[in-house]
C-alpha positions in Angstrom: 15.6 14.6 -21.3 12.3 12.1 -22.0 10.2 13.5 -19.0 10.0 17.2 -19.8 11.6 20.2 -21.9 14.3 20.9 -18.8 17.3 18.5 -18.4 16.5 17.8 -14.8 14.0 15.1 -13.3 11.0 16.6 -12.2 10.2 16.6 -8.3 7.3 14.4 -8.6 9.4 11.9 -10.7 11.3 11.5 -7.6 8.8 11.4 -5.1 7.1 8.6 -7.3 10.8 6.9 -7.5 11.2 7.0 -3.8 7.9 5.4 -3.1 8.5 3.1 -5.4 11.6 1.8 -4.3 10.8 2.1 -0.6 7.1 1.6 0.5 6.9 -0.7 -2.5 9.1 -3.8 -1.5 8.2 -3.0 2.1 4.5 -4.0 1.4 5.5 -6.9 -1.0 7.8 -8.4 1.8 5.1 -7.7 4.4 2.4 -9.3 2.1 4.9 -12.4 1.1 5.8 -12.9 5.0 1.6 -13.0 5.6 1.2 -15.5 2.9 3.8 -17.7 3.6 2.0 -18.0 7.1 -1.5 -17.4 6.3 -3.3 -19.6 9.0 -1.0 -17.8 11.7 -1.6 -14.6 10.3 -5.8 -14.9 10.3 -5.2 -16.3 14.1 -3.1 -13.4 15.0 -5.4 -10.8 13.5 -8.6 -12.3 14.6 -7.3 -12.8 17.9 -7.1 -9.0 18.5 -11.0 -8.4 17.9 -12.0 -11.3 20.1 -13.9 -8.8 22.5 -14.8 -6.2 19.7 -18.3 -5.5 18.4 -16.9 -6.3 14.8 -18.7 -9.8 13.9 -16.0 -12.5 13.6 -17.1 -13.2 10.2 -16.4 -9.5 9.0 -12.7 -9.8 10.9 -12.0 -13.0 9.0 -12.6 -11.5 5.3 -10.6 -8.5 6.2 -7.8 -10.6 7.5 -8.1 -12.8 4.6 -7.5 -10.0 2.3 -4.6 -8.4 3.8 -1.7 -10.4 2.9 -3.2 -10.6 -1.0 -3.6 -6.9 -1.1 -0.3 -5.9 0.6 1.4 -8.2 -1.9 -0.5 -7.0 -5.0 0.4 -3.7 -4.0 3.8 -4.3 -3.3 4.2 -5.6 -6.7 2.7 -2.7 -8.4 4.4 -0.2 -6.6 7.9 -1.5 -6.9 7.2 -2.4 -10.7 5.6 0.8 -11.5 2.8 -1.6 -12.8 -0.8 0.4 -12.9 0.9 2.7 -10.1 -2.0 5.1 -9.4 -4.0 1.9 -8.7 -1.6 0.5 -6.6 -1.6 3.7 -4.6 -5.6 4.4 -4.6 -5.4 0.3 -3.1 -2.7 1.2 -0.6 -5.1 4.0 0.6 -8.1 1.7 0.9 -5.8 -0.6 2.7 -4.5 1.8 5.0 -8.4 3.1 5.6 -9.4 -0.3 6.7 -6.3 -1.0 8.8 -6.8 2.5 10.6 -10.3 1.7 11.3 -9.7 -1.5 12.6 -6.8 -0.7 14.8 -8.9 2.8 16.4 -11.5 -0.4 17.2 -8.8 -2.0 18.9 -7.6 1.1 20.7 -4.1 0.9 19.2 -3.5 4.4 18.8 0.3 4.2 17.9 -0.1 1.7 14.8 -2.7 4.1 14.1 -0.8 7.1 13.8 1.7 5.0 11.9 -0.6 4.2 9.4 -2.0 7.5 9.0 1.6 8.3 7.9 1.3 5.4 5.2 -1.8 7.4 4.3 -0.1 10.7 3.9 2.8 8.9 1.8 -0.1 7.6 -0.3 -1.7 10.9 -0.7 1.7 12.4 -1.8 2.2 9.8 -4.2 -1.2 10.2 -5.9 -0.3 14.0 -6.2 3.1 13.0 -8.1 1.8 10.1 -10.0 1.7 11.7 -13.2 5.5 11.7 -13.5 6.7 7.9 -13.0 9.5 7.9 -16.0 10.9 4.5 -14.8 8.2 2.1 -14.5 6.3 -0.5 -16.4 3.4 1.8 -17.0 5.6 3.9 -19.1 7.7 1.4 -20.9 4.3 -0.8 -21.5 2.3 3.0 -22.5 -0.2 2.0 -19.7 0.1 5.8 -18.3 -2.5 7.3 -20.0 
């Protein structure tokens, strides 16, 4: 077939495809939902940090970036367009969220976000095999 000398699709390609069809649309929907209620999103996120030691301007800056990043990451992963960059951005977003949630003391959500970080790491490891993507179609996967 077109991905390797063997006739079976490599495991890494399956991992990549599963991440793209599960995590990508999820972040796209999350991001679009937050963009649709942008002001409410900013208010909700910043309210959780009123009594924290983080400066309010920093919280608002991060809160304003989250919906945009989630939408762009969701598009990147879903379409397989600049897939590795999308995964790197997801890893950076997860690090930001893990830090903020740790400051809040929200350990349950920190644990859930650590799982997304692990998926990101597995995705980066498998990202060399991405046969059904725009990167492959447009020959951007070099």
